[in-house]
N, C-alpha and C positions, 0 to 999 in steps of 0.2 A: 257346813262350815266354810266360810269365805274370808279371804284376806283382802284387805285394801292396802295399796301401796301408794303413798304420796311421794312423788319424785321432785327433788329440788336440784339446784345446780351443784351442790357439794355434799348432800346427804339425803338419805331415804328415811321415811317413817312407815312402819308397818302397823296395821291395826287389825284386830280380830275380836270376835265376840266370845272367844274362849281363851283360856290361859295358854301361853305357848312360850317356848324358849328358842333362841337362835343358836343353831348348831354350828353353822359356818357362814361366812360372808366374804366373798373374794371376787376380784375383777375377773370378767370373762376372758379366757385366753384369746389373744389376737392371732389370726392366721399368719403363717410365715410369709406368704406372698404379699399380704397386705402390709406386713412389717417392713419388707424390703422396699415396697413402693413408697411407703410413708417416709422411710429414711432418706430416699433419694429426693423426695419433694422437700423435706426439711432442709437438706443441704443446699438445694437450689434457692429456696425462699430466704435463707439466712443472708445471702448476698444482697438481697433486695431490701431487707428491713431487719434492723436489730431490735426494734421495739415490739413488734407484733409477734406473738408466739402461737404455735399450734397448740390448742388446749390438750390434745392427746399426747403431747411431748412431755411425758411424766417419767420420773425415775422408775427403774424396774425393781421396786421393793414395795412391800405391803403398806398401803396408806389407810386402810380401813380400820375403824375402831368400833366393834360392836359394844353397845352400852347397855346397862341394866334397864330392864323394862319397868314400866309403871302404868297404873290405870289412868286413863283419861276420864276425869270426872264428868266432863261436859257430855261426852258421848257414851259413857259406860263401856268403852272398849279398852282392851289391853293394847298398850302402845310400846313400840321399841324404836329408838332412834339409831340409825346406822350411819355413822359419819364417815364419808369416803374421802373428802378433800380432793376428789377427782371429778370435775364436771365432764359431761358428755362421755360417760363411761358405762358400759354394760356390766352388771354384776349377777353372779349366781348366789342365791340365798337359800340355805337349808334350815328349815324350822321343824320343831317337834311340838305337837299339841300335848298339853299336860292338864288332864282333868283331875281335880283334887276331890276325893270322896271323904276323907277325914284327915287328921293331922299326920297319920303314919303311913297311909296307903296311897299310892299314886298309880295311875294307869297311863302309860306312855304310848302314844300312837306311833305309826311309822313316820319316818322323816319325809317331809314334803319339800320339793325343790321348786323354787320360784326364780324368775328372772326379771330384772328391771334395769332401767337405765337412767342415770342422772341427766338433768337437762343442761343445755348450754345457754346460760343467761345472757351472755354477751361475748364479744370477741375480747379475750383476756389480753391485757397489756402487761408487759414486763413490770414487776416480777409476776411469775405465772400463777402462783397458788392463790385461789380466790376464797376468801373467808367472808361469809355474808352475815348480815345482822341477825338472820334467823338462828345462827348457831348460838348466839348469846341469849336468845329468848327461850330456846327449847332445852338447853343443856344445864344441868346442875353444876355447882362449883367443882365438885370432884370429877365429873365427866369432862368439863372444860379443861382442867389441868391435864387429864389423860390425852386429850386431843393435842394440846400444845406440846407435850413431851414427845409424842410419837410423830409429830409433823416433820417431814424430811427436809423441808426447804428452810433456808435462812431468812426468807422474806415471804410475807403474805400480803394480800391486797384486799381492801374492803371498799365496795361501792357505796357512795353516800349521796345524799341530797342536802346541801347546806341550808336550803330554805326551810327544811324541817328541823328547826333549831332544837326543839326538845328531844327529838329522836336522836339527833347527832350527839347531843350532850349525854343522853342515856347510854348510847353505844360507847362513846369514849370513856365514860365513867366505868363501864363494865370491863373494857379493855385494860384500863389502868389497874382495876381491882385484880385482874388475873395476871399482872406482871408484864403487860405489853404496853408499848408506847406507840404513838401515831406520828407519822411524818407525812406532810403534805407533798403532793406532786406539783411542782411549778409548771409542768407541761399539761397535766390532766387534772384539773381541779376537782373532778368528781371521784377521784381515787384517794384513798388513804393507804400509804404503805406502812406495814407493820413488821418491824424487825423481830425475828425469832431465831437469832443466831446461836451458835454453839461453839465455844463456851461463853458464859456471861462473866462480868467483871464487877468488882466493887469492894467495899470495906466490910470486913467481919470484925465487929467491935470487940469480940471476945479475944481477938489476936492482937489488939492494940497494946503497946507498951504504955503503962501509966504515965501521964504527963507529956506524951509525945507531941501533942498539938501545940504546946507552948515551949517546946525544947529549943527552937531556933532563937538565937540572940536577937536577930532582927525583929522577929515577932514580939518578943518581950519588950524591946525598946520602943517599938511602935505603940504598943498598948500602954506604955508608961509616958508617951509623949516626948521621947528623947530623940526622935529623928525628925529633922525638918524635911520638907518635901518639895524641893524644886522639881518641876515637871513640865512636860509638854503634852497636850492632848493627843490621844491616839488617833483621833479622826477630826475632820473639820466640823465647824458649827453647822454647816448646811446638811450634814449627815446625821449627827446626833442632836436631838432637840435640846433647847436650853432647859436648865434645871428649874422646876417649879419651886416656889418659895416654901420653906419649911417653917414651922413655928419656932420662935426664938428659943434656944436652948442655953441653959447655964453652962458656961465653958470652963473647963479645968485645964490642966496641963496638956491633956490629949484631946484633940478636937474631933476624933473619929466617933461615929455613932452608927449602930445598926438599926434599920427600919424594916419591918416585915409587912407586906401587903399594903403598902402605901396606895398604890394604884396598879393593879395587876396588869391591865391592858397597856398602860404606859410603859411599865417595865418590860413587857414582851416586845413592844415596839422599839425600845432602846436596844434590846438584844438583837432584833431583826436588823436595825440600822448598823450595828457593830459588825455582825457577821456578813451582811451584804457588802460592806466596805472592804472586808477582808477577802472577798471573792466568791461567796455563795452561802446559801442557807436552805434548810428544809422548811423554814417557817413561811407562811403565807398569811395574807390578811384574813382569809376565811377561817383558817385554823386558829389564829389569834383571837378572833371574835368568839369562836366556839369555846375556847378554853377560858376566856374572860367571863362568859356566861356561866360556865361551870363553877368558876371561882366565886361569882356573885350569888348564885342561888344554892350552892352546895351540891353534894352528891348523895344519892340514895345508897351508895355502896361504901360510904365512909371515907372516900377519897377527898383530901383537902389540898388544894393547890397553894403553893408558897412562893412568894417573890421576896427574897432576902437581899437588901441593898446595903452598901457601905457608903456613908456620907461623911463629908468634912463640913462641920457646921461653922467653921471659921470662914470658909469661902462659899458656903452654900452650894457645894458641888457633889454630884453623884460620882463616886470613884469606881465602883464595881458592883456586880450583882450576880446572884445565882437564882435559878428558877427550878422548881421541882414539885413533888407532891408527897404527902405523908399518908400512911395507911397503917393503922395499928402500930407496931414497932418496926416497920420498914419505911425507908425513905428513898426516893429516886430523884436525883437531880438530873435534868435533861439538857440544860444549857447554862452557860455563864457568859459574862462579858466584862470587859475592862474599859472604862471611859477615860481614865487618866493613866498614862504610862510614866513610871518613875522607878528609881532604884528601890522604892519601898515595896514593890510587888503587891499591889492591892488585890489582884486576883487571887494570889496565893493566900493573902491574909484573910479574905472573906471566906475562902474554902476552909481554913483552919478554925475560924470563929464558928462557922456552921458545924464543923466536925466535932468540936469540943462540946457544943450545945447538944448535938444528937447523942453523944456519948453520955453526958451528964443526965440527960432526960431518960435514958434507959432504952434507946433504940438498939436493935440487934443487927440490922442489916442496912447498909447504905449502898444502893445499887447505882452503878455508873453506866451500864450498858455493855460496851465491848472495849476490850483493851486497845489503847493506842500507846505509842512509845513514851510520851511524856508522863504517863501514869506510873511508870516503873519507879519514879521517885517516892511513891507512896507505898511501895512494898516493903516488907520487913517490919519495922517497929510500928508502922501506921496500920498494918493489917490488911492491905490491899491484896486480893487474890482472885483467881479464876474458879468458876464452878462449872462442871458439866451441866448441860441444860436440864437434865432430869433432876439433878441435885438442887439446882437453882429454884425450880418450881416447887420442889418439896420444902425448901427453906422459906420461900416466899409465902406459901400457903400456911405454913406453921406460924411464922412471925407476924403476918398480917392480922391474925386472930388474937395476938397478945397486945395488951395496952401498955404504953410506956408510963414512966412515973409522971412525966409532964408532957404535954404536947409542945413541940419545939417552937411553934409560933407564939404561944402564950409565954413560954419561957424567955424568949428573946425580947418580946415586947415589954416584959416586966423588968428588963434590965438585969437578968440573972446570969447572962453569959459572960464571956471574957471581957466585954466592953461595958460591964455594969458600972465601972467607975466613971464613965463618961457622963453620967447624969448628976454628978456632984454639983 
């Protein structure tokens, strides 16, 4: 009987030609003297560089996740994936062979002890935790959720090659499917940063007070066309591109209109220009092109990217926009922007128009990421709340498998939302 161990940067795979189970899987203890030397070295190195991190500098808590085994049909071998999330680390693995003679009787062999070490794929840059594309290809949905729940770091990093467009699109699609979002590094374009913080924040539509999204008098008057809008642009013309022409619309008292996925890449570029002018952004040209490709060709995991824009057809101006993605009955919006500043608060208006549409369509969870101070205005009657990370992933996995009554993009494009009267 022989075991084969394939070592990767952040997980191990065990193969055997007989059935077996993993009894234990734990990092090999580090000698005390080595620990002291390493601590001194890390303290010295920190003064020289805040970006580069020693891969062995990991929290003193279990990071391993033994996962259920399954047969590898190609090789005829039993396979077990052991996800460590610790590159360049030695592990002790205890396994027990299990020969099945019939449905009721089992003969268990003595426990075998194996030792293996994960590889060091590259010098890891901050944030330290390396998550590779191999995780997404070898792990089932349930296994991936377990990995994410138990991951100790608020950030993970994924190495990518933008030239491999289809691979990047597939990777990002799977990340979105599992409730993760990707943020480009403006300094290191070959890295995707993946927030995995605790707790998470968003809207629980079951906690919304009925009619809350149109409770504001300002919102009701805007929707009825009773507010005129003197304004000044929030940015100069050389920062935000000129608005493209829209088809002529029949105009009623209210000249506002919602448009969905007019041109996803153009909407992303407008958001990029807006946030760059305000001081900084996580968006890069490479990421925008990858997301635009995903929007154009669709996703194998059911993820649909959405660019929701608020236009004034009387002046042919883009006022504000929200970008996000829908999956089952969950929705995640990852950025927004306002092109026109005025007392009408168009950013707030497009948020409430989208919120009302999601609620009416039967969405259950509207994920916003992590709480910042301005979001407190949506707590209480609007249903905004925090979820511990494990509860968030449980809710995400549950609701992504549920279909809404309508998909929000079709709902808005057919004029069924709060601005349906604008097509009169």
